[in-house]
Structures are given as structure tokens and as C-alpha cells.
MDAnalysis code that builds the backbone (N, CA, C; Angstrom):
import MDAnalysis as mda
import numpy as np

u = mda.Universe.empty(162, n_residues=54, atom_resindex=np.repeat(np.arange(54), 3), trajectory=True)
u.add_TopologyAttr("name", ["N", "CA", "C"] * 54)
u.add_TopologyAttr("resid", np.arange(1, 55))
u.add_TopologyAttr("resname", ["MET", "GLU", "ARG", "GLU", "VAL", "ALA", "GLU", "VAL", "ARG", "ALA", "ARG", "GLY", "VAL", "GLU", "PHE", "ASP", "HIS", "HIS", "ASP", "PRO", "PRO", "GLY", "ALA", "ARG", "SER", "ASP", "VAL", "ASP", "ILE", "VAL", "ILE", "ALA", "GLY", "GLY", "ALA", "LYS", "ALA", "ALA", "TRP", "PHE", "LYS", "ASP", "THR", "GLU", "GLY", "GLY", "MET", "LEU", "ALA", "ILE", "VAL", "GLU", "SER", "CYS"])
u.atoms.positions = np.array([
    [-13.614, 31.838, -97.466],
    [-13.885, 32.779, -98.537],
    [-12.585, 33.259, -99.179],
    [-11.606, 33.585, -98.341],
    [-10.344, 34.080, -98.871],
    [-9.674, 33.035, -99.759],
    [-9.767, 31.772, -99.356],
    [-9.174, 30.695, -100.150],
    [-9.859, 30.572, -101.512],
    [-11.176, 30.644, -101.526],
    [-11.916, 30.523, -102.776],
    [-11.596, 31.671, -103.721],
    [-11.534, 32.891, -103.194],
    [-11.200, 34.053, -104.022],
    [-9.786, 33.898, -104.582],
    [-8.843, 33.448, -103.762],
    [-7.468, 33.249, -104.222],
    [-7.404, 32.189, -105.331],
    [-8.190, 31.121, -105.195],
    [-8.211, 30.077, -106.222],
    [-8.751, 30.602, -107.538],
    [-9.818, 31.382, -107.480],
    [-10.400, 31.946, -108.702],
    [-9.425, 32.949, -109.315],
    [-8.812, 33.798, -108.493],
    [-7.839, 34.782, -108.975],
    [-6.653, 34.079, -109.650],
    [-6.211, 32.944, -109.097],
    [-5.093, 32.185, -109.662],
    [-5.413, 31.648, -111.056],
    [-6.684, 31.545, -111.381],
    [-7.106, 31.085, -112.709],
    [-7.234, 32.237, -113.695],
    [-6.830, 33.439, -113.261],
    [-6.815, 34.584, -114.167],
    [-8.031, 35.483, -114.100],
    [-8.940, 35.222, -113.181],
    [-10.136, 36.054, -113.048],
    [-9.782, 37.342, -112.322],
    [-10.239, 38.471, -112.862],
    [-10.051, 39.759, -112.210],
    [-11.342, 40.141, -111.494],
    [-11.230, 40.546, -110.250],
    [-12.387, 40.912, -109.454],
    [-12.712, 42.389, -109.602],
    [-14.005, 42.706, -109.602],
    [-14.461, 44.093, -109.602],
    [-14.379, 44.604, -108.173],
    [-14.127, 45.875, -108.024],
    [-14.021, 46.459, -106.695],
    [-15.217, 47.370, -106.446],
    [-15.895, 47.155, -105.323],
    [-17.064, 47.930, -104.931],
    [-16.838, 48.472, -103.527],
    [-17.285, 49.668, -103.286],
    [-17.147, 50.298, -101.968],
    [-18.504, 50.789, -101.477],
    [-19.395, 49.872, -101.079],
    [-20.693, 50.305, -100.578],
    [-20.535, 51.072, -99.260],
    [-21.432, 52.011, -98.975],
    [-21.355, 52.768, -97.717],
    [-21.358, 51.845, -96.500],
    [-20.496, 52.109, -95.550],
    [-20.439, 51.341, -94.318],
    [-19.741, 50.002, -94.439],
    [-19.121, 49.740, -95.565],
    [-18.457, 48.457, -95.779],
    [-16.954, 48.591, -95.595],
    [-16.323, 47.455, -95.295],
    [-14.858, 47.367, -95.247],
    [-14.413, 46.567, -96.452],
    [-13.307, 46.961, -97.034],
    [-12.784, 46.241, -98.186],
    [-11.433, 45.645, -97.844],
    [-11.279, 44.364, -98.125],
    [-10.017, 43.667, -97.916],
    [-9.559, 43.146, -99.280],
    [-8.897, 43.997, -100.038],
    [-8.460, 43.735, -101.402],
    [-9.679, 43.456, -102.275],
    [-9.977, 42.196, -102.596],
    [-11.097, 41.869, -103.480],
    [-12.382, 41.553, -102.732],
    [-12.321, 41.435, -101.416],
    [-13.477, 41.030, -100.613],
    [-14.036, 42.226, -99.857],
    [-15.358, 42.409, -99.945],
    [-16.048, 43.460, -99.202],
    [-16.797, 42.809, -98.043],
    [-16.684, 43.404, -96.858],
    [-17.377, 42.902, -95.674],
    [-18.403, 43.943, -95.253],
    [-19.675, 43.560, -95.230],
    [-20.747, 44.490, -94.857],
    [-21.999, 43.710, -94.498],
    [-22.750, 44.236, -93.568],
    [-24.052, 43.675, -93.233],
    [-24.019, 42.205, -92.863],
    [-22.955, 41.743, -92.225],
    [-22.882, 40.351, -91.807],
    [-22.522, 39.382, -92.916],
    [-21.941, 39.873, -94.013],
    [-21.550, 38.990, -95.109],
    [-20.252, 39.469, -95.754],
    [-19.597, 38.550, -96.422],
    [-18.429, 38.862, -97.244],
    [-18.831, 38.601, -98.686],
    [-18.361, 39.448, -99.614],
    [-18.693, 39.259, -101.023],
    [-17.537, 39.695, -101.908],
    [-17.412, 39.037, -103.032],
    [-16.435, 39.392, -104.060],
    [-17.119, 39.232, -105.415],
    [-17.011, 40.236, -106.273],
    [-17.708, 40.253, -107.559],
    [-16.730, 40.130, -108.708],
    [-17.178, 39.419, -109.755],
    [-16.385, 39.306, -110.978],
    [-17.335, 39.069, -112.146],
    [-16.827, 39.220, -113.372],
    [-17.663, 39.049, -114.560],
    [-17.343, 37.726, -115.236],
    [-18.391, 37.109, -115.800],
    [-18.178, 35.889, -116.564],
    [-17.673, 36.256, -117.958],
    [-17.459, 35.269, -118.803],
    [-16.884, 35.513, -120.124],
    [-17.786, 36.331, -121.038],
    [-19.066, 36.437, -120.694],
    [-19.995, 37.219, -121.505],
    [-20.321, 38.566, -120.874],
    [-19.647, 38.913, -119.783],
    [-19.858, 40.207, -119.141],
    [-20.901, 40.219, -118.048],
    [-21.495, 39.069, -117.746],
    [-22.471, 38.987, -116.657],
    [-21.766, 39.046, -115.310],
    [-22.387, 39.707, -114.342],
    [-21.805, 39.858, -113.008],
    [-22.110, 38.628, -112.158],
    [-21.072, 38.080, -111.525],
    [-21.193, 36.947, -110.611],
    [-20.592, 37.344, -109.276],
    [-20.937, 36.631, -108.226],
    [-20.396, 36.941, -106.901],
    [-20.160, 35.659, -106.117],
    [-19.160, 35.744, -105.254],
    [-18.941, 34.731, -104.231],
    [-19.376, 35.405, -102.935],
    [-20.301, 34.795, -102.208],
    [-20.837, 35.414, -100.995],
    [-20.773, 34.418, -99.848],
    [-20.396, 34.923, -98.687],
    [-20.328, 34.093, -97.471],
    [-20.982, 34.853, -96.333],
    [-21.940, 34.232, -95.647],
    [-22.534, 34.830, -94.448],
    [-21.542, 34.739, -93.307],
    [-21.466, 35.793, -92.528],
    [-20.537, 35.815, -91.389],
    [-21.278, 35.515, -90.102],
])
């Protein structure tokens, strides 16, 4: 997951930061409920996510 986020970030994508209750945040990646997630917007403003089950 960290590699994929770094690759997307290297292409100029900025990630949104979310702090859900009970979650841990590692820069752009949030870890909660047995999953890792990172959110970003597409060119039209739609929200997308990279998600990995832990």
C-alpha cells in the first residue's frame, strides 16, 4: 500500500487527510477497522480511494 501511494504521489496527486475516530494516520494512509486507506480526488473532483485489507 505504501508503495502504491508513493507512486501516485510522485505523479503529482495530493491526498486528502481524514481522521476517523479510533483510526491511526501514517501521513496519507489511515489504518482502521482492519484496513488501510488513502483518499484523493480525480480531475473532476470525484473522491477515489486506495484500500488494502490488513
